[in-house]
Backbone of each chain as ProteinMPNN parsed JSONL, in Angstrom:
{"seq_chain_A": "MSAALVRAAQRGDTMAMNDLLRELTPYLGRICGPRLLAVPVGTVKSRLARARLSFRNAWQS", "coords_chain_A": {"N_chain_A": [[-2.625, 8.259, 5.008], [-0.983, 7.514, 7.275], [1.379, 9.338, 9.735], [2.873, 7.465, 11.294], [2.112, 4.539, 10.16], [4.021, 5.045, 8.265], [6.623, 4.799, 9.381], [6.195, 2.853, 11.122], [6.119, 0.788, 8.632], [9.301, 1.261, 7.541], [10.858, 0.51, 10.137], [10.802, -2.248, 9.469], [8.306, -3.777, 9.507], [6.49, -5.181, 7.874], [3.158, -5.998, 7.681], [2.809, -2.854, 7.468], [3.625, -2.659, 5.349], [1.98, -3.873, 3.577], [-0.116, -1.872, 4.863], [0.196, 0.196, 3.971], [0.973, -0.365, 0.506], [-1.859, -1.007, -0.388], [-3.061, 1.282, 0.043], [-2.306, 3.878, -1.595], [-1.745, 2.45, -3.546], [-4.221, 3.039, -5.972], [-4.492, 5.787, -6.749], [-1.68, 5.634, -7.432], [-1.779, 4.492, -9.656], [-4.713, 6.345, -10.527], [-2.187, 8.0, -11.546], [-0.867, 6.789, -13.294], [-2.219, 5.546, -15.043], [-3.029, 6.78, -17.145], [0.455, 7.494, -18.578], [0.788, 4.849, -18.922], [-1.139, 4.194, -21.021], [0.108, 6.014, -23.181], [1.927, 4.697, -24.391], [4.986, 2.987, -25.897], [4.593, -1.026, -25.913], [6.5, -2.163, -24.517], [7.965, -0.358, -24.236], [6.039, 0.389, -21.349], [6.765, -2.17, -19.743], [9.414, -2.036, -19.139], [8.646, 0.133, -17.614], [8.223, -0.59, -16.068], [9.6, -2.085, -14.721], [11.123, -0.272, -14.155], [9.595, 0.91, -12.07], [9.261, -0.849, -9.941], [11.986, -1.242, -8.953], [12.268, 1.303, -7.469], [9.937, 0.837, -5.88], [11.677, -1.196, -4.1], [13.784, 0.471, -3.185], [12.653, 2.876, -2.025], [11.43, 1.868, -0.179], [13.04, 1.483, 1.921], [14.537, 3.426, 2.572]], "CA_chain_A": [[-1.839, 8.478, 5.228], [-0.334, 8.028, 8.736], [2.924, 9.222, 9.258], [3.591, 5.866, 12.316], [2.149, 3.426, 9.236], [4.919, 4.98, 7.703], [7.668, 5.099, 10.531], [6.03, 1.295, 11.196], [6.813, 0.733, 7.406], [10.099, 1.646, 7.338], [11.107, -0.61, 10.44], [9.971, -3.474, 9.379], [6.766, -3.735, 9.737], [5.427, -5.305, 6.394], [2.021, -5.057, 7.699], [2.447, -1.933, 7.831], [4.59, -2.031, 3.985], [0.474, -3.787, 3.375], [-0.868, -0.799, 4.58], [1.318, 1.296, 2.873], [0.781, -0.016, -0.538], [-2.486, -0.554, -0.286], [-3.96, 3.028, 0.419], [-1.565, 4.472, -2.164], [-2.001, 2.018, -5.406], [-4.895, 3.293, -6.319], [-3.502, 6.812, -6.504], [-0.244, 5.791, -8.394], [-3.211, 3.73, -10.848], [-4.151, 7.098, -12.266], [-1.301, 9.124, -12.201], [0.354, 5.716, -13.75], [-2.243, 4.587, -16.212], [-2.709, 7.85, -18.502], [0.844, 7.555, -18.789], [0.554, 4.025, -19.453], [-1.96, 4.631, -22.335], [0.765, 6.621, -24.188], [4.067, 4.723, -24.767], [4.733, 0.806, -26.382], [4.461, -2.148, -24.822], [8.078, -2.853, -24.489], [8.297, 0.919, -23.163], [5.38, -0.266, -20.833], [7.606, -3.198, -19.623], [10.877, -1.426, -18.232], [8.997, 1.615, -16.65], [6.933, -0.769, -14.693], [10.444, -2.894, -13.72], [12.042, 0.63, -13.006], [8.698, 1.136, -11.003], [8.721, -1.803, -9.025], [13.045, -1.015, -8.666], [12.197, 2.499, -6.621], [9.661, 0.41, -4.355], [12.467, -1.383, -3.129], [14.519, 1.868, -2.708], [11.305, 3.773, -1.077], [10.987, 0.915, 1.216], [14.033, 1.185, 2.747], [15.207, 5.154, 2.355]], "C_chain_A": [[-1.012, 8.109, 6.875], [0.975, 8.16, 8.17], [3.578, 8.001, 10.605], [3.36, 4.91, 11.224], [3.6, 3.442, 8.363], [6.542, 4.46, 8.207], [7.524, 3.306, 10.646], [7.237, 0.956, 9.765], [8.685, 0.505, 7.418], [11.126, 0.564, 8.468], [10.556, -1.668, 10.824], [9.181, -4.112, 8.976], [6.199, -4.036, 8.555], [4.182, -5.472, 6.715], [1.527, -3.865, 7.093], [2.466, -1.34, 5.629], [2.915, -2.878, 3.67], [-0.246, -3.723, 3.472], [-0.713, -0.208, 3.814], [0.863, 0.75, 1.065], [-1.013, 0.256, -1.809], [-3.479, 0.487, -0.53], [-3.381, 4.084, -0.946], [-1.748, 3.68, -3.723], [-2.803, 2.997, -6.076], [-4.525, 4.823, -6.986], [-2.565, 6.889, -7.352], [-1.006, 5.176, -9.906], [-3.288, 5.383, -11.668], [-3.21, 7.67, -11.876], [-0.464, 7.794, -13.332], [-0.74, 5.495, -15.095], [-2.88, 5.083, -17.825], [-1.363, 8.001, -19.351], [1.144, 6.098, -19.8], [0.475, 3.711, -20.895], [-1.062, 4.55, -23.687], [2.573, 6.054, -24.976], [3.537, 3.001, -25.251], [4.572, -0.01, -25.406], [5.314, -2.441, -24.251], [8.415, -1.918, -23.4], [7.727, 0.52, -21.151], [6.679, -1.652, -20.12], [8.8, -2.833, -18.289], [10.379, -0.248, -17.639], [8.253, 0.401, -15.391], [8.689, -1.541, -14.27], [10.89, -1.406, -13.004], [11.386, 1.164, -11.516], [8.956, 0.292, -9.706], [10.512, -1.955, -8.36], [12.714, 0.28, -7.256], [11.277, 2.111, -5.964], [10.438, 0.031, -3.207], [13.441, -0.173, -2.741], [13.582, 2.413, -1.828], [11.212, 2.893, -0.049], [11.774, 1.036, 1.936], [15.362, 2.197, 2.91], [14.677, 5.127, 3.419]], "O_chain_A": [[-0.417, 9.085, 7.33], [1.563, 7.735, 7.176], [4.794, 7.825, 10.687], [4.358, 4.207, 11.07], [4.194, 2.465, 7.909], [7.381, 3.886, 7.512], [8.452, 2.552, 10.353], [8.466, 0.892, 9.741], [9.124, -0.635, 7.265], [12.015, -0.117, 7.957], [10.039, -2.047, 11.875], [9.289, -4.994, 8.123], [5.392, -3.23, 8.091], [3.585, -4.946, 5.775], [0.476, -3.663, 6.484], [1.908, -0.478, 4.95], [2.306, -1.859, 3.346], [-1.19, -4.383, 3.037], [-1.481, -0.016, 2.871], [0.395, 1.662, 0.384], [-1.329, 0.856, -2.836], [-4.504, 0.437, -1.209], [-4.09, 5.047, -1.24], [-1.86, 4.269, -4.799], [-2.214, 3.828, -6.766], [-4.191, 4.638, -8.157], [-2.397, 7.895, -8.043], [-0.666, 5.511, -11.041], [-2.647, 5.783, -12.64], [-3.893, 8.679, -11.704], [0.485, 8.102, -14.053], [-0.202, 5.277, -16.181], [-3.106, 4.517, -18.895], [-1.453, 8.438, -20.498], [1.552, 6.105, -20.962], [1.297, 3.261, -21.694], [-1.12, 3.812, -24.671], [3.562, 6.503, -25.555], [2.556, 2.267, -25.125], [4.43, 0.266, -24.214], [5.079, -3.11, -23.246], [8.862, -2.143, -22.276], [8.433, 0.417, -20.147], [7.751, -1.357, -20.647], [8.947, -3.187, -17.12], [11.192, 0.523, -17.13], [7.908, 0.596, -14.226], [8.852, -1.362, -13.063], [11.011, -1.238, -11.79], [11.909, 1.564, -10.476], [8.85, 0.769, -8.576], [10.608, -2.67, -7.363], [13.005, -0.043, -6.104], [11.226, 2.852, -4.983], [10.339, 0.382, -2.032], [13.742, -0.199, -1.547], [13.913, 2.326, -0.645], [10.865, 3.325, 1.05], [11.394, 0.662, 3.045], [16.543, 1.998, 3.196], [14.66, 6.135, 4.125]]}, "seq_chain_B": "MYWPVADLDPVRRLRVLAAGVPGARVAERILPAPFDLVWEVASDLEREFGTFEPDMRDLRIVADDGGGRLVAEARSKYGMRARFDVDLRPGWCWMQSRFLLVGLAATAVPGGTLVAQTGGIRVPGRTALVPLGVRRAGEKALARLATRVAERAR", "coords_chain_B": {"N_chain_B": [[-15.257, 12.484, -19.116], [-13.468, 9.292, -19.676], [-11.051, 7.855, -18.359], [-7.6, 6.677, -17.838], [-6.853, 4.244, -15.219], [-4.598, 2.245, -13.776], [-3.865, -0.524, -12.118], [-2.605, -3.181, -9.517], [-2.869, -6.281, -10.246], [-2.932, -9.143, -7.697], [-1.029, -11.015, -7.746], [0.823, -9.073, -8.489], [1.141, -6.798, -6.804], [2.116, -8.441, -4.128], [4.429, -9.271, -5.555], [5.59, -6.301, -5.937], [5.458, -5.437, -2.849], [7.297, -8.027, -1.854], [9.191, -6.93, -3.18], [10.518, -5.398, -1.994], [11.806, -6.737, 0.492], [14.522, -7.859, 1.87], [15.943, -10.717, 1.098], [14.01, -12.078, 0.178], [11.809, -14.938, -2.056], [10.27, -14.799, -5.005], [7.873, -17.583, -5.629], [6.485, -18.695, -8.529], [3.312, -20.332, -9.964], [1.122, -21.978, -11.885], [-1.746, -22.836, -11.59], [-4.007, -25.26, -12.827], [-6.981, -24.996, -12.478], [-10.475, -23.15, -11.684], [-10.6, -19.708, -10.309], [-12.027, -18.753, -8.094], [-11.858, -21.759, -7.057], [-9.695, -22.555, -6.069], [-9.016, -20.017, -4.228], [-10.95, -20.881, -2.813], [-9.463, -23.281, -1.292], [-7.239, -21.507, -1.235], [-7.779, -20.002, 1.018], [-9.222, -21.458, 3.169], [-7.782, -21.376, 6.352], [-7.648, -22.434, 8.644], [-8.332, -24.865, 8.121], [-6.406, -24.936, 6.235], [-4.312, -24.579, 5.345], [-1.882, -25.803, 7.062], [-2.097, -27.797, 5.174], [-0.581, -27.335, 3.542], [1.731, -24.859, 3.522], [5.066, -25.312, 4.368], [6.288, -26.315, 6.614], [4.536, -26.28, 8.553], [1.746, -26.778, 11.269], [-0.643, -26.34, 12.002], [-3.659, -23.822, 12.27], [-4.929, -21.569, 13.944], [-7.659, -19.704, 14.614], [-7.577, -16.391, 16.139], [-8.631, -13.485, 16.199], [-11.373, -11.649, 14.591], [-11.889, -9.034, 12.266], [-13.973, -8.823, 10.389], [-13.496, -7.107, 8.533], [-12.039, -7.802, 6.938], [-8.888, -8.499, 8.316], [-7.423, -10.144, 10.945], [-6.124, -12.4, 13.824], [-4.152, -14.985, 13.66], [-2.89, -17.571, 15.444], [-0.683, -20.28, 15.47], [0.722, -22.83, 14.964], [4.457, -25.01, 14.519], [4.848, -27.499, 13.05], [7.544, -28.702, 14.095], [6.727, -28.104, 17.309], [7.201, -25.186, 17.612], [4.944, -22.413, 18.833], [3.403, -19.582, 16.959], [1.567, -15.672, 16.989], [0.183, -14.689, 14.677], [-0.413, -11.549, 13.205], [-2.937, -11.373, 10.339], [-3.813, -10.635, 6.94], [-6.116, -11.038, 5.225], [-7.674, -11.572, 1.685], [-9.908, -11.792, -1.311], [-8.505, -13.33, -2.862], [-5.293, -12.518, -1.964], [-3.586, -12.628, 0.964], [-1.46, -12.145, 3.403], [0.69, -12.857, 5.435], [1.848, -12.041, 8.927], [4.554, -12.945, 11.769], [6.54, -12.413, 15.055], [8.517, -14.013, 14.057], [7.531, -15.053, 11.265], [6.678, -14.681, 8.475], [4.528, -14.719, 5.492], [3.359, -14.766, 2.925], [0.784, -14.767, 0.998], [-0.403, -14.919, -2.957], [-3.156, -14.539, -5.359], [-4.747, -14.535, -8.889], [-6.667, -14.827, -11.855], [-5.86, -16.232, -14.316], [-5.299, -16.632, -17.797], [-6.745, -20.555, -18.779], [-6.245, -20.923, -16.241], [-5.515, -20.64, -13.125], [-3.029, -17.963, -11.536], [-0.941, -18.482, -8.904], [0.785, -17.094, -6.072], [3.926, -16.773, -4.516], [5.158, -15.82, -0.983], [7.7, -15.737, 1.682], [9.196, -16.713, 4.819], [11.686, -17.248, 7.11], [11.561, -14.418, 9.605], [14.402, -11.897, 9.629], [15.315, -10.597, 13.183], [13.886, -6.951, 13.911], [14.572, -6.264, 11.191], [13.729, -5.113, 7.593], [13.774, -7.497, 7.07], [14.539, -11.449, 4.773], [15.765, -14.089, 6.781], [18.244, -15.432, 3.953], [17.78, -18.327, 3.396], [17.236, -21.384, 1.992], [14.334, -20.457, 1.305], [13.386, -19.885, -1.841], [12.456, -22.614, -2.533], [11.127, -23.571, -0.695], [9.022, -21.836, -1.013], [8.28, -23.052, -3.158], [7.76, -25.839, -2.975], [5.594, -24.93, -1.482], [3.45, -23.622, -3.568], [3.253, -26.598, -4.625], [2.445, -28.561, -3.26], [-0.172, -26.474, -2.476], [-0.951, -27.067, -4.933], [-1.772, -29.229, -4.984], [-3.789, -30.36, -3.246], [-5.468, -28.409, -4.782], [-6.016, -30.115, -6.632], [-7.346, -32.065, -5.765], [-9.343, -31.999, -3.815], [-10.668, -30.707, -6.333], [-12.347, -32.856, -7.332]], "CA_chain_B": [[-14.394, 11.733, -19.162], [-12.526, 7.974, -19.535], [-9.858, 8.633, -17.551], [-7.563, 5.762, -17.376], [-6.073, 3.482, -13.803], [-3.325, 1.386, -13.464], [-4.122, -0.99, -11.101], [-2.126, -4.309, -9.646], [-3.845, -7.294, -8.942], [-2.829, -9.698, -6.159], [-0.45, -11.286, -7.725], [1.7, -8.377, -8.605], [0.975, -6.612, -5.924], [3.104, -9.639, -3.816], [5.736, -9.419, -6.585], [6.052, -5.361, -4.899], [5.84, -6.411, -1.547], [8.325, -8.673, -1.566], [11.081, -6.843, -3.702], [10.859, -4.681, -0.623], [12.176, -7.939, 1.168], [15.273, -8.543, 0.818], [16.14, -12.483, 0.68], [12.625, -12.935, -0.116], [11.872, -14.523, -3.141], [8.72, -14.903, -5.097], [7.487, -18.843, -5.712], [5.227, -18.813, -8.998], [2.522, -21.366, -10.111], [-0.167, -22.051, -12.092], [-2.393, -24.167, -11.709], [-5.287, -25.495, -13.758], [-8.265, -24.684, -12.062], [-10.406, -22.063, -11.548], [-9.526, -19.195, -9.06], [-12.115, -19.64, -6.715], [-11.827, -22.633, -5.81], [-8.069, -21.931, -5.535], [-8.767, -19.022, -3.223], [-11.468, -21.699, -2.165], [-8.492, -23.915, -0.899], [-5.554, -21.338, 0.373], [-7.468, -18.929, 1.792], [-9.485, -22.045, 4.313], [-6.06, -20.786, 7.444], [-8.196, -23.686, 9.198], [-8.182, -26.551, 8.106], [-5.776, -25.655, 5.207], [-2.164, -24.235, 5.693], [-1.112, -26.696, 7.522], [-1.506, -29.444, 3.917], [0.826, -26.713, 1.741], [2.814, -23.656, 3.868], [5.484, -26.453, 4.709], [6.285, -27.207, 8.513], [3.432, -25.495, 9.742], [0.722, -28.15, 11.422], [-2.099, -26.093, 12.079], [-3.354, -22.527, 13.258], [-6.247, -21.399, 14.84], [-7.905, -18.144, 13.922], [-8.772, -16.043, 18.172], [-9.918, -13.024, 16.406], [-11.555, -11.429, 12.81], [-12.448, -8.202, 12.12], [-15.048, -8.559, 9.69], [-12.947, -6.506, 7.012], [-10.295, -9.293, 6.662], [-7.564, -8.333, 9.397], [-7.081, -11.692, 11.721], [-5.133, -12.832, 13.934], [-4.28, -16.626, 14.612], [-1.623, -18.432, 15.862], [0.007, -21.063, 14.055], [1.628, -24.583, 15.686], [4.798, -25.474, 13.753], [5.409, -29.628, 12.81], [8.179, -28.731, 15.574], [6.141, -27.641, 17.881], [7.331, -23.73, 17.997], [3.62, -21.305, 18.598], [2.913, -18.083, 16.361], [0.365, -15.596, 16.646], [-0.066, -13.23, 13.185], [-1.447, -11.351, 11.773], [-3.552, -11.434, 8.964], [-5.186, -9.475, 5.798], [-7.172, -11.923, 4.362], [-9.139, -11.021, 0.917], [-10.115, -12.466, -2.107], [-7.036, -13.169, -3.603], [-4.39, -11.756, -0.622], [-3.411, -13.587, 2.401], [-0.265, -11.715, 4.554], [0.383, -12.788, 7.123], [3.107, -11.359, 10.259], [4.285, -12.98, 13.057], [7.85, -11.785, 15.452], [9.843, -14.636, 13.96], [7.693, -15.362, 10.685], [6.753, -14.115, 6.81], [4.903, -15.83, 4.399], [2.405, -14.041, 1.293], [0.363, -15.688, -0.512], [-1.86, -14.356, -4.401], [-3.7, -15.235, -6.635], [-5.438, -13.571, -9.537], [-7.131, -15.944, -12.58], [-4.832, -16.443, -16.193], [-6.125, -17.938, -19.248], [-5.859, -21.47, -18.357], [-6.093, -21.619, -14.182], [-5.652, -19.976, -11.823], [-1.95, -17.888, -11.092], [-0.503, -18.726, -7.613], [2.63, -17.066, -6.462], [4.274, -16.996, -2.777], [6.303, -15.417, -0.789], [7.763, -16.051, 3.43], [10.331, -17.134, 5.115], [11.973, -16.61, 8.728], [11.992, -13.019, 9.677], [15.341, -11.329, 10.924], [14.644, -9.702, 14.01], [14.215, -5.596, 13.929], [14.567, -5.649, 10.223], [12.449, -5.743, 7.25], [14.104, -8.891, 6.017], [13.984, -12.707, 5.928], [17.523, -15.257, 6.209], [17.449, -16.12, 2.453], [17.396, -19.93, 3.073], [15.997, -22.372, 1.559], [13.383, -19.786, 0.722], [12.746, -20.311, -2.934], [12.054, -24.067, -2.446], [9.727, -23.461, 0.472], [7.338, -21.162, -1.422], [8.165, -23.925, -4.069], [7.506, -27.005, -2.371], [4.361, -24.592, -0.834], [3.19, -24.146, -4.072], [3.304, -27.781, -5.564], [1.223, -28.87, -2.523], [-1.833, -26.106, -2.447], [-1.509, -27.834, -6.304], [-2.058, -31.273, -5.058], [-4.848, -29.876, -2.69], [-7.112, -27.728, -5.652], [-6.6, -31.404, -7.088], [-8.247, -33.283, -4.248], [-10.9, -30.623, -3.415], [-11.706, -30.473, -6.942], [-12.209, -34.532, -6.957]], "C_chain_B": [[-13.858, 10.435, -19.145], [-11.26, 9.087, -18.547], [-9.096, 7.12, -17.364], [-7.026, 4.672, -16.271], [-6.558, 2.944, -14.314], [-3.942, 0.933, -12.655], [-3.403, -2.51, -10.903], [-2.865, -4.943, -9.061], [-2.156, -8.421, -8.071], [-1.252, -10.412, -6.398], [1.045, -10.091, -7.811], [2.0, -7.586, -7.222], [1.969, -7.214, -4.43], [3.852, -9.285, -4.587], [6.305, -7.727, -5.634], [6.769, -5.513, -4.199], [7.169, -6.66, -1.259], [9.072, -8.509, -2.595], [11.179, -5.453, -2.418], [11.647, -5.537, 0.138], [12.953, -8.54, 1.435], [15.404, -9.488, 2.147], [15.066, -12.854, 0.71], [12.49, -13.326, -1.64], [10.116, -15.187, -3.794], [8.857, -16.222, -5.996], [6.264, -18.256, -7.411], [4.936, -19.927, -9.214], [1.357, -20.945, -10.908], [-0.699, -22.891, -12.607], [-4.401, -23.824, -12.645], [-6.359, -25.113, -13.652], [-8.657, -23.399, -11.993], [-10.436, -20.829, -10.319], [-11.068, -19.238, -8.056], [-11.751, -20.569, -6.15], [-10.228, -22.309, -5.578], [-8.503, -21.631, -4.34], [-9.099, -20.008, -2.387], [-10.398, -22.506, -0.549], [-7.276, -23.223, -0.127], [-6.107, -19.895, 1.453], [-8.304, -19.734, 3.637], [-8.597, -22.066, 5.565], [-6.525, -22.234, 7.197], [-8.18, -24.955, 9.425], [-7.316, -26.687, 6.099], [-4.127, -25.822, 5.02], [-1.413, -24.849, 6.493], [-0.579, -28.088, 6.25], [-0.755, -28.222, 3.554], [1.586, -25.63, 3.085], [3.926, -25.368, 4.912], [6.149, -26.234, 6.452], [5.73, -26.225, 9.379], [2.405, -26.958, 9.954], [-0.414, -27.82, 11.256], [-1.947, -24.6, 12.288], [-4.995, -22.214, 13.224], [-6.504, -19.232, 14.397], [-8.99, -17.54, 15.519], [-9.375, -14.381, 17.622], [-9.915, -12.408, 15.143], [-12.458, -10.16, 13.325], [-13.594, -7.799, 11.559], [-14.403, -7.783, 8.798], [-12.061, -7.243, 6.612], [-9.442, -9.014, 7.221], [-7.859, -9.583, 10.599], [-6.036, -11.682, 11.928], [-4.789, -13.987, 14.875], [-2.937, -17.283, 14.81], [-1.847, -19.713, 15.099], [1.054, -22.064, 15.566], [3.12, -24.776, 14.213], [4.821, -27.423, 13.604], [6.253, -29.208, 14.365], [7.3, -28.164, 17.316], [6.012, -25.727, 19.17], [5.167, -23.198, 17.79], [4.788, -20.036, 17.833], [2.071, -17.025, 16.278], [1.112, -14.37, 15.423], [-0.681, -13.174, 12.932], [-1.679, -10.97, 10.507], [-4.13, -10.335, 8.069], [-5.3, -9.829, 4.74], [-8.159, -11.331, 3.338], [-9.181, -11.26, -0.002], [-8.716, -12.413, -3.218], [-5.561, -13.457, -3.103], [-4.049, -12.212, 0.49], [-1.864, -13.306, 2.784], [0.136, -11.374, 5.994], [2.413, -12.603, 8.293], [3.694, -12.334, 11.198], [6.052, -12.109, 13.883], [8.387, -13.068, 13.974], [9.235, -14.582, 12.05], [7.097, -14.693, 10.123], [6.199, -15.218, 5.961], [3.053, -14.702, 4.02], [2.001, -14.755, 0.224], [-1.052, -14.526, -1.435], [-1.786, -14.942, -5.029], [-3.907, -14.677, -7.651], [-5.177, -15.298, -10.587], [-6.301, -14.977, -14.558], [-5.711, -17.333, -16.779], [-5.156, -19.613, -18.792], [-6.019, -21.927, -17.375], [-5.765, -19.633, -14.34], [-3.392, -19.105, -11.549], [-1.624, -17.627, -10.089], [1.024, -17.628, -7.576], [2.258, -16.99, -4.537], [5.293, -16.305, -1.926], [6.478, -15.471, 1.363], [9.533, -16.578, 3.821], [10.612, -16.13, 6.653], [13.113, -15.327, 8.849], [13.817, -12.2, 10.094], [14.766, -10.045, 11.909], [15.313, -7.762, 13.599], [14.356, -4.795, 12.547], [14.059, -5.412, 8.803], [13.82, -6.397, 6.334], [14.085, -10.51, 5.952], [15.556, -13.241, 5.953], [17.27, -15.603, 5.144], [18.197, -17.509, 2.625], [16.906, -20.678, 2.704], [14.476, -21.65, 0.729], [12.477, -19.786, -0.276], [11.973, -22.006, -2.45], [11.088, -24.184, -1.891], [8.815, -22.809, -0.242], [7.342, -22.78, -2.577], [6.825, -25.06, -4.245], [5.566, -26.169, -2.112], [2.782, -24.568, -2.149], [2.035, -25.945, -4.658], [1.757, -28.631, -4.047], [-0.334, -27.94, -2.362], [-1.889, -27.288, -4.521], [-2.249, -29.279, -6.027], [-3.893, -30.984, -3.918], [-6.359, -29.514, -2.92], [-7.501, -28.812, -6.478], [-8.158, -31.645, -6.614], [-9.759, -32.735, -4.548], [-11.466, -30.904, -4.742], [-12.181, -31.627, -7.403], [-13.376, -34.363, -7.393]], "O_chain_B": [[-13.637, 10.333, -17.939], [-10.908, 10.238, -18.288], [-9.784, 6.272, -16.796], [-6.526, 3.855, -17.044], [-7.617, 2.749, -14.909], [-4.769, 1.691, -12.147], [-3.471, -3.223, -11.903], [-3.446, -4.756, -7.992], [-0.932, -8.297, -8.028], [-0.404, -10.405, -5.505], [2.111, -10.33, -7.243], [3.058, -7.78, -6.625], [2.494, -6.35, -3.728], [4.287, -8.326, -3.949], [7.217, -7.806, -4.811], [7.988, -5.677, -4.238], [7.991, -5.949, -0.68], [9.657, -9.462, -3.109], [12.17, -4.735, -2.283], [12.512, -4.826, 0.649], [12.769, -9.757, 1.448], [15.199, -9.352, 3.353], [14.844, -13.953, 1.219], [12.849, -12.528, -2.505], [9.202, -15.772, -3.212], [9.66, -16.235, -6.929], [5.339, -17.468, -7.217], [5.741, -20.812, -8.926], [0.72, -19.903, -10.751], [-0.477, -23.566, -13.613], [-5.268, -22.978, -12.863], [-6.947, -24.801, -14.688], [-7.855, -22.475, -12.127], [-10.227, -21.318, -9.209], [-10.944, -20.024, -7.117], [-11.342, -20.566, -4.989], [-9.91, -21.657, -4.584], [-8.527, -22.444, -3.416], [-8.367, -20.352, -1.459], [-10.55, -22.345, 0.662], [-6.597, -23.614, 0.822], [-5.478, -19.147, 2.202], [-8.218, -19.21, 4.747], [-8.707, -23.212, 6.001], [-6.222, -23.011, 6.292], [-8.08, -25.768, 10.344], [-7.384, -27.549, 5.222], [-3.26, -26.649, 4.739], [-0.254, -24.474, 6.67], [0.386, -28.85, 6.195], [0.139, -28.742, 2.886], [2.245, -26.483, 3.679], [3.502, -26.132, 5.778], [5.584, -25.224, 6.871], [6.11, -25.613, 10.378], [2.29, -27.893, 9.162], [-1.254, -28.474, 10.638], [-0.873, -24.017, 12.441], [-5.92, -22.65, 12.538], [-5.884, -18.207, 14.113], [-10.121, -17.815, 15.921], [-10.309, -13.879, 18.249], [-8.889, -12.421, 14.463], [-13.296, -10.094, 14.225], [-14.231, -6.803, 11.902], [-15.144, -7.827, 7.816], [-11.306, -6.937, 5.689], [-8.528, -9.332, 6.461], [-9.031, -9.555, 10.974], [-5.088, -11.337, 11.222], [-4.933, -14.123, 16.09], [-2.056, -17.297, 13.951], [-2.779, -20.09, 14.389], [1.699, -21.843, 16.59], [2.769, -24.673, 13.038], [4.785, -28.253, 14.512], [5.751, -29.353, 15.48], [7.98, -27.963, 18.322], [5.506, -25.298, 20.207], [4.389, -23.561, 16.907], [5.971, -19.712, 17.932], [1.456, -17.191, 15.224], [2.081, -13.611, 15.399], [-1.559, -13.914, 12.489], [-0.915, -10.401, 9.727], [-4.779, -9.358, 8.443], [-4.918, -9.405, 3.649], [-9.187, -10.746, 3.682], [-8.022, -11.009, -0.334], [-8.246, -11.616, -4.03], [-4.797, -14.298, -3.576], [-4.934, -11.735, 1.201], [-1.04, -14.176, 2.502], [0.082, -10.561, 6.917], [3.573, -12.997, 8.179], [2.639, -12.767, 11.662], [6.627, -11.27, 13.19], [8.555, -12.554, 12.869], [10.103, -14.183, 11.274], [6.641, -13.774, 10.803], [6.788, -16.255, 5.656], [2.134, -14.232, 4.69], [2.451, -15.17, -0.844], [-1.985, -13.831, -1.031], [-0.931, -15.729, -5.436], [-3.016, -13.829, -7.69], [-4.403, -16.248, -10.472], [-6.288, -13.993, -15.297], [-6.459, -18.265, -16.485], [-3.972, -19.889, -18.599], [-6.013, -23.149, -17.221], [-5.764, -18.544, -14.914], [-2.53, -19.972, -11.407], [-1.829, -16.44, -9.832], [1.893, -17.407, -8.42], [1.299, -17.064, -3.769], [6.43, -16.31, -2.397], [5.545, -15.277, 2.142], [10.584, -16.702, 3.193], [10.166, -15.076, 7.106], [14.297, -15.113, 8.588], [14.044, -12.178, 11.303], [14.125, -9.03, 11.637], [16.421, -7.365, 13.24], [14.334, -3.575, 12.382], [13.299, -6.316, 9.152], [14.512, -5.984, 5.404], [13.656, -11.052, 6.97], [16.41, -12.795, 5.186], [16.172, -16.13, 4.969], [19.206, -17.723, 1.953], [15.759, -20.799, 3.134], [13.785, -22.177, -0.143], [11.256, -19.729, -0.126], [10.814, -22.098, -2.047], [10.123, -24.803, -2.342], [7.66, -23.218, -0.119], [6.322, -23.465, -2.646], [5.798, -25.209, -4.907], [4.543, -26.742, -2.488], [1.67, -25.072, -1.998], [0.858, -26.216, -4.896], [0.591, -29.009, -4.15], [-1.413, -28.503, -2.175], [-2.802, -27.979, -4.972], [-2.975, -30.044, -6.661], [-4.934, -31.594, -4.161], [-7.447, -29.718, -2.381], [-8.606, -28.907, -7.012], [-9.342, -31.498, -6.916], [-10.765, -32.997, -5.208], [-12.623, -31.324, -4.731], [-12.739, -31.252, -8.435], [-14.149, -35.317, -7.473]]}, "name": "protein", "num_of_chains": 2, "seq": "MSAALVRAAQRGDTMAMNDLLRELTPYLGRICGPRLLAVPVGTVKSRLARARLSFRNAWQSMYWPVADLDPVRRLRVLAAGVPGARVAERILPAPFDLVWEVASDLEREFGTFEPDMRDLRIVADDGGGRLVAEARSKYGMRARFDVDLRPGWCWMQSRFLLVGLAATAVPGGTLVAQTGGIRVPGRTALVPLGVRRAGEKALARLATRVAERAR"}
């Protein structure tokens, strides 16, 4: 993941956001997979909602 | 050892990306058609983009790196031109020009294909869309896409 890509995403380049998300998804999936299996479905839904909120905050920070 | 991996299907990915764009809204619709047919229509940008995206008349692909990244020139109904960077993959289309953003995603679901659309006019220099009529435009695009898919299925 290049610093230039992160900076472009923070400047408002949605293609860079698209590329970052594609790059990060497998990594996040490996972390989140076991955690999602270990909790009930309702909890998974609320955690996913929180994750979406975190993404929103992360893009803008 | 089995290591479970969570993944985002294209529609979920679109929801995540749109969540990071203030002003963006995601319209969704289930089309009663198989994914392959829906995506055959949706990804045929040169022939179909103007048939379902409101305000767009035609689009021409001017560069293709063979790996899903394209450059396209589009013209609106009102004669304005836009040069889009495009990321086009199965179930996924993300297009950005200086002033416009269009995102389209599709994933197979029981009973058909879930499609999602987002986009609108970009606020220059910011990650944001002008929040006027974006939801209605998205719903209109998906309704027109549904019509085109039904026509292609005949």
